[in-house]
ROMI-436912 format. One record per residue: residue number from 1; z, x, y of N, C-alpha, C, CB in turn. Coordinates in steps of 0.1 Angstrom, whole numbers. Each point is the difference from the previous one (the first is absolute). Glycine has a CB too. Layout:
   k   n.z   n.x   n.y  ca.z  ca.x  ca.y   c.z   c.x   c.y  cb.z  cb.x  cb.y
 NUM     Z     X     Y     Z     X     Y     Z     X     Y     Z     X     Y
...
END
This chain:
   k   n.z   n.x   n.y  ca.z  ca.x  ca.y   c.z   c.x   c.y  cb.z  cb.x  cb.y
   1     0     9   -12     0    -9    12     0     9    12    12   -19   -12
   2   -21    16    21     0     8    13    10    -5    10   -24     5    -4
   3    28     4    13    10    -4    10    -4   -12     8     6    24     2
   4   -19   -27     0    -4   -11     7     3   -13    -7   -18    13    10
   5    21   -13   -23     3   -12    -8    15    -3     1   -19     5   -16
   6    27     4    20    14    -3     2     3    -7    13     5    20   -14
   7     5   -29    14     3    -7    12     5    10    10     6   -21   -13
   8   -10    20    26     4     8    11     7    -8    10   -20    16    -4
   9    30   -10    10     8    -7    10    -9    -3    12    22    11    -8
  10   -19   -21    15    -8    -4    12    -1    11    10     7   -24    -4
  11     3    32     6     0    11    10    -8    13    -5    22    -9     9
  12   -26     8   -22    -8    12    -5     9    12    -4   -19    -8    13
  13    32     7   -13     8    11    -3     2     3   -15    12    -4    21
  14   -12    -6   -29     3     1   -14   -10    -8    -9    24     3     6
  15   -25     1   -18    -6    -9   -11    10    -1   -11   -24     7     6
  16    23   -17   -14    10    -2   -11    -7     2   -13    12   -17    14
  17    -6    26   -22    -5     3   -13    12     3    -9   -22    10     9
  18    21   -15   -22    11     1    -9    13    -5     6   -11    20   -10
  19    10   -30    18    12    -7     6     7     8    11     3   -10   -22
  20    -9    20    27     6     9    10   -10     1    12    13    12   -17
  21    -7   -10    29    -7     2    12    -4    15     1    12   -19    12
  22   -24    22   -10    -5    14     1    -6     1    14    -5     2   -25
  23     9     9    32    -6     2    14   -14     4    -1    22     7     8
  24   -30   -13     1   -14     2     1    -3    13     9    -5   -25    -3
  25    -7    30     2    -4    11     7     0    -3    15   -14     8   -19
  26    18     2    27     0    -2    15   -14    -3     5    19    15     2
  27   -22   -27     3   -13    -4     5    -5     8    12     4   -23    -9
  28     5    30    16    -3     8    11    -6    14    -3    18   -12    12
  29   -17    15   -25    -6    13    -4   -16    -1     1    19     4   -16
  30   -24     7    22   -15     0     1    -6     2   -14     1     9    24
  31   -13   -13   -26    -6     0   -13     0    14    -7   -14   -19     8
  32    11    30     0     0    13    -5    13     4    -5   -18     6    16
  33    29    -8    -9    14     3    -4     3    -8   -13     7     6    24
  34   -10   -19   -24     3    -8   -11    -7     5   -13     4   -20    16
  35   -17    23   -14    -7     4   -12     5    13    -5   -20   -11     8
  36    24    21     1     5    12    -5    14    -1    -7   -12    11    20
  37    20   -20   -15    13    -3    -6    -2    -7   -14    11    -1    23
  38   -20    -8   -24    -3    -6   -13    -5    10   -10    -5   -22    12
  39    -4    31    -7    -5    10    -9    12     9    -5   -23    -1    12
  40    31     5    -3    12     9    -3     9    -8   -10    -1    12    22
  41     3   -25   -20     9    -8    -9    -6     0   -14     7   -14    20
  42   -20    11   -21    -6     0   -13     0    13    -7   -15   -18     8
  43    13    29    -1     1    13    -6    14     3    -5   -18     8    15
  44    28   -12    -7    14     2    -3     4    -8   -12     5     5    24
  45   -10   -17   -25     4    -9   -11    -6     6   -13     0   -20    15
  46   -13    25   -14    -6     7   -12     9    12    -4   -23    -8     7
  47    28    15     3     8    12    -3    13    -3    -7   -10    11    20
  48    16   -23   -16    12    -4    -7    -3    -2   -15     8   -11    21
  49   -19     5   -24    -4    -3   -14    -3    13    -8    -8   -22     7
  50     3    32     0    -5    12    -6    11    11     0   -23    -6     7
  51    34     4     0    11    10     1     5     4   -14     6   -10    23
  52    -3    22   -25     4     5   -12    14     6     0   -24     5    -6
  53    31    -7    17    14     5     1     7    -9    11    -7    24    -6
  54    20   -23     5     8    -8    10    -3     4    14    18    -3   -17
  55   -20    16    19    -3     5    14   -14    -5     5    14    20    -5
  56   -23   -20    -4   -14    -5     4     1   -15     2   -11    18   -14
  57    19   -26     6     1   -14     2     7    -3    14     1    -3   -25
  58     9    11    28     7    -2    13    -9     3    11    22     6   -11
  59   -30     5    10    -9     4    11   -10   -11     2     3    24    -5
  60    -9   -30    -6   -10   -10     1     6   -13     6   -12    10   -20
  61    24   -13    16     7   -12     5     3     1    15    10    -5   -22
  62    -7    17    26     2     3    15   -12    -2     7    18    16    -5
  63   -30   -13    -1   -13    -2     7    -3   -15     1    -8    23    -8
  64    11   -30    -3    -1   -15     1     8    -5    11    -4    -1   -25
  65    16     5    26     9    -5    11    -6     3    14    20     2   -16
  66   -25    10    17    -5     4    13   -12    -8     4     8    23    -4
  67   -17   -26    -6   -12    -8     3     4   -14     4   -13    14   -16
  68    23   -20     8     4   -13     3     7    -1    14     3    -4   -25
  69     4    14    29     6     0    13   -11     1    11    20    12    -9
  70   -31    -4     6   -11     1    10    -6   -14     1    -4    24    -6
  71     3   -31    -4    -6   -13     0     9   -11     6   -13     6   -20
  72    25    -3    22    10    -9     5     6    -9   -10   -13     1    21
  73    11     2   -34     6    -8   -10    14     3    -4   -23    -2    -9
  74    28    14    14    13     4    -2     5     7    13    -3     4   -25
  75    16    -2    26     5     7    12     2   -10    11   -12    21    -6
  76    12   -16    19     2    -9    11   -11   -11     0    10    19    13
  77    -6   -31    -9    -9   -11     1   -11     2    11    18   -16    -9
  78   -30    11     7   -10     2    10    -1   -11    10   -13    11   -18
  79    21   -21    17     0   -10    11    11     3    10    -9   -18   -16
  80     9    12    27     9     4    11     8   -11     6   -16    18     5
  81    18   -29   -13     8   -11     6    14     0    -5   -21   -13     1
  82    25    23    -8    14     1    -4     3    -7   -13     6     2    23
  83   -16    -8   -29     3    -7   -13     3    11   -11   -16   -19     7
  84    25    16   -16     4    10   -10   -11     1   -11    24    -5     5
  85   -23    15   -13    -9     2   -12     6    -9   -11    -7    24     7
  86     0   -33   -12     5    -9   -10    -8     3   -13     6   -18    17
  87   -12    29   -18    -7     4   -12     9     1   -12   -17    12    14
  88    12   -15   -26     7     1   -12     8   -12    -4     1    24     5
  89     0   -33     4     8   -12    -2    -9   -12    -5    17     7    17
  90   -11   -16   -24    -7   -12    -3    -2    -8    13     9    -1   -24
  91   -21    -5    26    -2    -7    13    10   -11     3   -24     6    -3
  92    30   -12    -7     9   -11     2    13     5     6   -10   -13   -19
  93    12    26    18    13     7     5    -3     7    14     8     2   -24
  94   -18    -6    31    -4     7    12    -2   -11    11   -11    19   -13
  95     7   -14    25    -3    -9    11   -13    -7    -3    12    15    16
  96   -19   -12   -27   -13    -6    -3     3   -11   -10   -12    21     4
  97    24   -25    -7     3   -10   -10    -7   -14     2    22    11    -3
  98   -23   -15    15    -6   -13     3   -15     1    -2    17    -5    17
  99   -23    16   -13   -15     3    -3    -2    -1   -15    -2    14    21
 100    11    -7   -29    -2     1   -14     1   -14    -7    10    24     1
 101     0   -31     4     2   -14    -6   -12    -9     3    25     3     3
 102   -32     0     8   -11    -8     4   -13     3    -7    11    -2    21
 103   -11    13   -29   -12     3    -7    -2    -9   -12     2    24     7
 104   -15   -26   -11    -2    -8   -12     3     8   -12   -18   -13    12
 105    19     6   -23     4     6   -13    -9    11    -4    10   -22    -7
 106   -23    21     9    -9    10    -4     2    13     8   -17   -18    -6
 107    19    17    19     3    12     8    13     6    -4   -13   -10    19
 108    23     2   -21    13     6    -4    -2     7   -14    13   -18    13
 109   -21    12   -22    -2     7   -13    -7    13     2    -1   -23   -11
 110    -8    24    20    -7    13     2    10    10     5   -22   -11     6
 111    32     7     2    10     9     5    10     4   -10    -4   -10    22
 112     6     2   -32    10     2   -10    -5     8   -12    12   -21     7
 113   -25    19    -9    -6     6   -12    -3    15     0   -10   -21    -3
END
């Protein structure tokens, strides 16, 4: 399932997958920076799978983290209205609970599956 199939919050900050809120990429990133970060992320994820030692695994995971921070998916939030990061929570336990409850069953199922 592609990210576009998951329900996304009306403000564009999160999508819901596996019953959890996941922060979306910072929309203010220019296309060149975003593409470079996505490429670095994919390379780092491959390196995690190919790592042959704990040190190599740790180094690869650090690169995954760095790329996700560049994309705005981790670290400081990319919005500036003071709203907290609610990533990792079930949407019913966030300020998005009313939005979540208003989704039809099919949309909620895509977010839970």
